[in-house]
N, C-alpha and C positions, 0 to 999 in steps of 0.2 A: 456555620456548616452549609454545605451546598444543598441544592435541591435534589429531588429524587431522580433516578435515571430515566432516560428517554424510554417510553414504553414502545417496544417494537419486538419483532420476532428475533429468534436466534437460530444459528446453524450448529450442526454437530460435526466436530472433527472426527477423524477415523478412530480415535480411541474413546470417543464419547464425550470429550470435552465440549462444553457449551461455549460457542463463539458468538459474540454480539453481531448483529447484522449491519450495524452502523458504527462508525468510529470517527475520530477527529484526527485529521492529518496535520503534522507539525512541520512539514517541509516549507522552508522560506518563512516560517513564523518567527519573527524577531531576529532572524539571521539569514543571510543569503550566502551559501558556500561559494568560494572563489571560482570553482569550475562549473557552477550551475549554469544552465542554459540562460543566455542573456544577462548573466550576473553583472557584467560591466555597465549595462545600461539601466539597471534597476537602482532606484534610490534607496537610501538607508531605511530600514524598517522604522515606522513611527511609534510602534508599541513593542514592548518586550515580549518574548515568548512566555515569560512568567505571567504577565497580565492576560495574554490571549488564552493560554491553556486554563488558567483559573476561570475565565469566562466560560470556556467550553465545558468544564466540569460543573460549573454552576447551572448551565443550561441543561445538563443531564447526560452529556457524553460520558461513557465509561471505558470505551476502547480508545487508547491513545497510540497512534502510529508514529513511532520515533525511529531514529537511525543515527549511527555514528556520523555519517556524512552531513546530517542536518546541522550539526554544531551547536545544538541548543538543549541537550539532554539534562544538563545541570539545572537550567531554567525550568524545564518541565518538572523535574523533581521538586523544586521549590514551590511550583504551582500546586502540585499534589498536596504538599504539606499545608499550603495556604487554604486549600479548599476543604481540607479535613475529611476527605473521602477515605473510608476504610479500604485497606489494600485488597481485601478479599472481594470487594465490589468492583475492582478495576480489572481490565484486561490490557496488560502492557505488552506492546510489540516493539521490537527494535531490529535493526539490520546491521550486519558487519560490512564495512566498505572494502572496495577493491584493493586499496593499498595494503590494508591489514591482511586480507586474504592472500595476497601475493607473498607477504612476509612469512606465512606458514602457520601451522596449527597453534604453536605457542603464542604467537601474536594475537590470534583469534581469541584464545582463552584470556589473555591479558586485557583485550578490549572489552570482552564481556564483563570482566570485573570492574572496569572503569564505568561502563554503562550502568551496572548495578549500583555503584557508589553514587553516580550522578542522579539516578532516578530514586535513590534512597529506598532501595528494596533489596531483598535477598534472593529473588527469583524473577524471571520473565515468564509470562504466559506463552510467549511465542518469540522465537529468534530466527531471523532469516538471513540467508546468503543474499546480498544485495544485487550482485550481478554474477553470472557464471564465468568467472575469470578463467581463461584457457590455461590448462595444465595445473590449475591450483584449486578450483572450486570443489572438486570431489574430495580432496584431502581436508579442506576446510569444513565441508559438510560432515565428514566422518568425525571431526573434532566436536561439532555441535552435538552429535549423538552421544559422545562421551560426557559432555557437559550436561546433557539431559539426564543421563544415568546418575550423575552426581547431584541431581536435584536443583541445578541452577536454572534450568529451562524446563518448562512443562511440555512444550511442543516445538518441533523443528520444522522450518519451512524454507521456501526459496522465493526469490523475486526476479522478475524479468527473464525467467527461464523459457526458452523455446522448447518445443516437444523433444527435440534432439538433445538438449541439455539434460532433460529429465531421464531420457534413455541412457545417457552416459552414467548417471548414478546407478541405474539398474544393472548396467553392464559391468559396473565395478563390484557387483555382488552385494550392494547395500539393500537390506530388507526393511529397515526403518525409514520408509520413504516419506517425502514431504507431506505434511498435513495441509499446507497452503502453498499456493503460488500467487504472488502479488504482481499483477501486470496492469498496464493501462487497458481499461475497458470502458467504453462509452459507445453510443450509437455510431460515432464517426470512426471508431476503431473496434469493431465487433468481429473478432477472429473466431468465428463460430466453430470451425473444425478443430482448431487448437484447444479451445475451451472445452469442447465436448470430450476430446481425448483425455484431458486432465480430470474432468469430472467422472468419467468412466473408471478412472483409477482411484477414485475416492478423495481426490485433491480438491479442497475448497478454494474457490477463486476470489481473491481480494482485488477490488478495483481501485486503482489510483487514477488521477485525472478524470474522475467520474464526471466532473462538470466541464471537462475540456478547457480547464484554466479560464473559464468565463469568456472564451473567445468565439463562442457560437450562439450567444444569447439573442442575436438578431436573426438567426437562421429562420427562413420562412416556414420550413416544415415544423420546426420546434414551436414557433409562434402559433401556427395554425393548430397544432395538437393541443397546445396550452389553452387555446380559446374554447376547447371542448370541456374544460374543467374549471368552473367558476372559482375564482380566488386562488388559483394555483399558478405559480410562476414557471418560467422555462427551467430554472434550476430544479424546481421540485419535480417537473416532468422527467428530467434526466435522472434524478435520484430515484424516483419511483420505478423507472425502467430497470435500473440496477437491481433494486430490491425484488422486483417481479421476476427477474431472470435468475434469482437465487445467488447473486454475488454479494460479497461484503462491500458495502458502500462507505467510502472514506472521503467525505468532503473536507475542505479546509477553508477557513476565512479568518481574518484578523478582526472582523466586525461582529459584535455580539448579535446584532439584529439578523445578520446573514447566517450565523450559526443556528439560530432559532429557525429561520426559514428553511435552511437545508435539511433540518431534522423532521420537518412536517411532511413526511412522505408515507405515513402509515394509515392515513384516513381516507384514501381513495384508491381506485384501481383503474389502470389504463385498459382500454378496450383492446381486443385482439387485433382489430384493424389498425389502431394507432401504434401498437407494438410492432406490427409488421412494417409500417411506414418508417418508424425509427430504425428498425433493423437494417433498412435499405440505404441508410446514410453513409455506410462505409464504402469508400471508393478505392479503386486500384491505386490512385496516387497516394492515398492515406496508408495503404499497406506498404507501398514502396518507401514512403517516408519512415515508417516504423522500421523497416529492414535497415535503412541507412543509420538510424539511431542505434539500433542493436549493434551493428558492426562498429560503430564509433565508441559505444559505451562499455563493452565487455572488457576492454583494456584501459578504460579511462582512469587516469591518475596513477597508473602503474608504470613500471619501467618500459612497458611496451606501448604506452599511450601514443596515439597518432599512427600506429602501424596496424596491419591486418594479421600480425603473427598469431597463429593459433585460432583465429576467428573462424567460426563455421560460416561458410559462404552460401550454404544451401540449407535453409531452415524452412519449416512449415510456416507460411506467412498468414494464411487465412484461418 
């Protein structure tokens, strides 16, 4: 049997559902999708997703962040069985990919059934639209609401939605609005205005790339802030920033020691001065890079891949 869950706070979704404040991300864990950024240059994973997720459950993670696109949900399901964690103690999240969204509502329903089989469960705690595919994401979202009514999903959410994509749902007359929006959030991409708009609507923000893929661990501001907190690493500073802002923090690692390190963010508090310094790390260049990625990815892997067909060219960046 696995160890007890990580002791940390939780958040409440709009219907009162308890949502863990920390989760384990499974992207590129044991498998690198073909169209993933830099996939061609990445070496084959050294450990299986089954091994890595079993470690994460043993460490005490109880929220598992999965996706059709990640290509490893069957392995995640096996890891859950290996760990022996009761289903009621887990918070399972998955996302439906662009290709399925483009195919239509029936394909979305079929994919959910596959995800449920792979994860060896009869319901998801949260199911997300992975990207707001132009002309298709609203109908896909409506299908998720139907699947929620059927008991196969406890809560419905979105991922990578700009404010304007959310408004599109509202303009379609949808009243069962997203419980969650999962976007990249870290001090280097802190879109304060966008985040505030969603939070004012009662949408909980999940952060991916919370640790900026480990690419800023030598940043001088992060190193200086970390020096103020004995025995705390740069990764833990980034994680604590996320928690203190009220976001769901979803780190990932294939190393058990890092999984433990990443979770040790609940026993200290960043000063207001240090939080302000971290907030200031977002640059105009980073916001522009985000915009480029958004434009590239909403049609990714669909029949419109590589085109700007239907892509919103004017979205709220900051």
